[in-house]
BALOBA-1460 file (C-alpha; in Angstrom, 3 decimals):
// residues 113
<rec num="1" residu="m" x="-35.050" y="7.058" z="-22.104"/>
<rec num="2" residu="d" x="-33.706" y="7.416" z="-18.610"/>
<rec num="3" residu="t" x="-33.195" y="10.699" z="-16.886"/>
<rec num="4" residu="p" x="-30.726" y="11.571" z="-14.293"/>
<rec num="5" residu="l" x="-33.516" y="11.116" z="-11.785"/>
<rec num="6" residu="n" x="-33.838" y="7.411" z="-12.567"/>
<rec num="7" residu="y" x="-30.427" y="7.028" z="-12.770"/>
<rec num="8" residu="r" x="-30.042" y="8.264" z="-9.287"/>
<rec num="9" residu="t" x="-32.835" y="5.951" z="-7.943"/>
<rec num="10" residu="i" x="-31.133" y="3.078" z="-9.771"/>
<rec num="11" residu="i" x="-27.495" y="3.812" z="-8.561"/>
<rec num="12" residu="q" x="-28.757" y="4.345" z="-5.017"/>
<rec num="13" residu="a" x="-30.551" y="0.954" z="-5.263"/>
<rec num="14" residu="i" x="-27.437" y="-0.760" z="-6.571"/>
<rec num="15" residu="l" x="-25.003" y="0.860" z="-3.711"/>
<rec num="16" residu="q" x="-27.716" y="-0.430" z="-1.101"/>
<rec num="17" residu="e" x="-27.577" y="-3.903" z="-2.549"/>
<rec num="18" residu="h" x="-24.002" y="-4.174" z="-2.299"/>
<rec num="19" residu="a" x="-23.910" y="-2.420" z="1.315"/>
<rec num="20" residu="d" x="-26.480" y="-5.055" z="2.573"/>
<rec num="21" residu="y" x="-24.717" y="-7.778" z="0.960"/>
<rec num="22" residu="r" x="-21.210" y="-7.056" z="2.226"/>
<rec num="23" residu="n" x="-22.746" y="-6.304" z="5.867"/>
<rec num="24" residu="s" x="-24.398" y="-9.761" z="5.878"/>
<rec num="25" residu="a" x="-20.683" y="-11.190" z="5.604"/>
<rec num="26" residu="n" x="-18.821" y="-12.364" z="8.551"/>
<rec num="27" residu="s" x="-16.273" y="-9.250" z="8.246"/>
<rec num="28" residu="p" x="-14.619" y="-6.748" z="10.633"/>
<rec num="29" residu="y" x="-15.682" y="-3.751" z="8.551"/>
<rec num="30" residu="r" x="-18.950" y="-2.073" z="8.093"/>
<rec num="31" residu="s" x="-20.301" y="-0.905" z="4.349"/>
<rec num="32" residu="r" x="-22.269" y="2.372" z="4.099"/>
<rec num="33" residu="i" x="-23.549" y="4.190" z="1.131"/>
<rec num="34" residu="l" x="-22.776" y="7.910" z="0.568"/>
<rec num="35" residu="v" x="-24.970" y="9.950" z="-1.729"/>
<rec num="36" residu="d" x="-24.767" y="13.639" z="-2.675"/>
<rec num="37" residu="e" x="-27.563" y="14.197" z="-5.051"/>
<rec num="38" residu="t" x="-26.507" y="17.885" z="-5.331"/>
<rec num="39" residu="r" x="-23.159" y="16.866" z="-7.171"/>
<rec num="40" residu="d" x="-24.499" y="13.432" z="-8.398"/>
<rec num="41" residu="n" x="-21.804" y="11.661" z="-6.394"/>
<rec num="42" residu="y" x="-22.543" y="8.097" z="-5.129"/>
<rec num="43" residu="a" x="-20.251" y="5.826" z="-3.279"/>
<rec num="44" residu="l" x="-19.926" y="2.482" z="-1.253"/>
<rec num="45" residu="i" x="-17.658" y="2.963" z="1.762"/>
<rec num="46" residu="d" x="-15.981" y="0.287" z="3.840"/>
<rec num="47" residu="s" x="-14.421" y="0.990" z="7.210"/>
<rec num="48" residu="g" x="-13.615" y="-0.800" z="10.460"/>
<rec num="49" residu="w" x="-10.832" y="-2.502" z="12.342"/>
<rec num="50" residu="e" x="-9.255" y="-5.649" z="11.766"/>
<rec num="51" residu="g" x="-6.993" y="-6.368" z="14.834"/>
<rec num="52" residu="d" x="-4.873" y="-3.595" z="15.317"/>
<rec num="53" residu="r" x="-5.119" y="-2.137" z="11.673"/>
<rec num="54" residu="y" x="-7.803" y="0.535" z="10.510"/>
<rec num="55" residu="f" x="-9.409" y="-0.341" z="7.213"/>
<rec num="56" residu="h" x="-10.989" y="2.436" z="4.954"/>
<rec num="57" residu="s" x="-11.837" y="1.660" z="1.261"/>
<rec num="58" residu="t" x="-14.191" y="3.032" z="-1.241"/>
<rec num="59" residu="p" x="-14.799" y="-0.034" z="-3.468"/>
<rec num="60" residu="i" x="-17.484" y="1.667" z="-5.631"/>
<rec num="61" residu="h" x="-17.461" y="5.286" z="-6.944"/>
<rec num="62" residu="i" x="-20.278" y="6.602" z="-9.303"/>
<rec num="63" residu="e" x="-20.937" y="9.915" z="-10.648"/>
<rec num="64" residu="i" x="-23.490" y="11.228" z="-13.263"/>
<rec num="65" residu="i" x="-21.622" y="13.760" z="-15.366"/>
<rec num="66" residu="d" x="-23.216" y="15.481" z="-18.396"/>
<rec num="67" residu="g" x="-26.173" y="13.003" z="-18.346"/>
<rec num="68" residu="l" x="-24.086" y="9.958" z="-18.269"/>
<rec num="69" residu="i" x="-23.206" y="7.562" z="-15.596"/>
<rec num="70" residu="w" x="-19.390" y="7.435" z="-14.934"/>
<rec num="71" residu="i" x="-18.107" y="4.408" z="-12.957"/>
<rec num="72" residu="q" x="-14.950" y="5.833" z="-11.392"/>
<rec num="73" residu="n" x="-14.212" y="2.987" z="-9.244"/>
<rec num="74" residu="d" x="-15.346" y="-0.522" z="-9.293"/>
<rec num="75" residu="e" x="-13.739" y="-3.135" z="-6.983"/>
<rec num="76" residu="t" x="-16.827" y="-5.792" z="-7.078"/>
<rec num="77" residu="e" x="-16.695" y="-9.325" z="-8.625"/>
<rec num="78" residu="s" x="-19.991" y="-8.835" z="-10.657"/>
<rec num="79" residu="g" x="-19.276" y="-5.560" z="-11.655"/>
<rec num="80" residu="v" x="-21.594" y="-2.212" z="-11.297"/>
<rec num="81" residu="a" x="-21.658" y="-2.157" z="-15.084"/>
<rec num="82" residu="r" x="-23.373" y="-5.345" z="-15.227"/>
<rec num="83" residu="d" x="-25.799" y="-4.140" z="-12.522"/>
<rec num="84" residu="l" x="-26.365" y="-1.092" z="-14.282"/>
<rec num="85" residu="l" x="-27.313" y="-3.074" z="-17.473"/>
<rec num="86" residu="d" x="-29.390" y="-5.510" z="-15.776"/>
<rec num="87" residu="r" x="-31.668" y="-2.595" z="-14.603"/>
<rec num="88" residu="g" x="-32.101" y="-1.365" z="-18.174"/>
<rec num="89" residu="i" x="-29.498" y="1.330" z="-18.466"/>
<rec num="90" residu="v" x="-27.847" y="1.180" z="-22.179"/>
<rec num="91" residu="q" x="-24.169" y="1.117" z="-22.620"/>
<rec num="92" residu="q" x="-24.005" y="4.113" z="-24.236"/>
<rec num="93" residu="a" x="-25.123" y="5.625" z="-20.967"/>
<rec num="94" residu="i" x="-22.234" y="4.361" z="-19.116"/>
<rec num="95" residu="v" x="-18.730" y="5.619" z="-18.839"/>
<rec num="96" residu="l" x="-16.043" y="3.255" z="-17.401"/>
<rec num="97" residu="g" x="-13.971" y="6.040" z="-15.910"/>
<rec num="98" residu="f" x="-11.560" y="3.599" z="-14.344"/>
<rec num="99" residu="r" x="-10.470" y="2.917" z="-17.864"/>
<rec num="100" residu="h" x="-7.741" y="4.879" z="-19.875"/>
<rec num="101" residu="p" x="-9.489" y="7.450" z="-22.318"/>
<rec num="102" residu="k" x="-7.695" y="5.357" z="-25.032"/>
<rec num="103" residu="v" x="-9.326" y="2.059" z="-24.208"/>
<rec num="104" residu="r" x="-12.540" y="3.256" z="-23.804"/>
<rec num="105" residu="p" x="-13.741" y="2.953" z="-27.319"/>
<rec num="106" residu="h" x="-13.014" y="-0.773" z="-27.437"/>
<rec num="107" residu="t" x="-15.306" y="-1.542" z="-24.381"/>
<rec num="108" residu="g" x="-18.750" y="-1.044" z="-26.003"/>
<rec num="109" residu="f" x="-19.516" y="1.502" z="-23.643"/>
<rec num="110" residu="a" x="-19.869" y="5.295" z="-23.846"/>
<rec num="111" residu="i" x="-16.267" y="6.876" z="-24.589"/>
<rec num="112" residu="a" x="-16.867" y="10.271" z="-23.006"/>
<rec num="113" residu="s" x="-13.476" y="12.103" z="-21.802"/>
């Protein structure tokens, strides 16, 4: 069984892969990861200038709450849940926080509220 410590390592690796991929693209913004292990908050942040317009976005936000991985925001094409599953995290340990609580029982993932 995975532990929050393993979750932290896996989440950080996934975020770093997404940041590296985004930074390799010809893009006017820069991707960085933010890690708060004390509060178990993890995010991928994009920011930069596109002409005269400043851009700031959080395409990925993940938390560990009560031993479960909560995906609070996921704007990736492949899906962070898929990344977690590919690394051996079971569906019952993943909450799709961006889905309404009424929908969660139909997703196959954890239904914590």
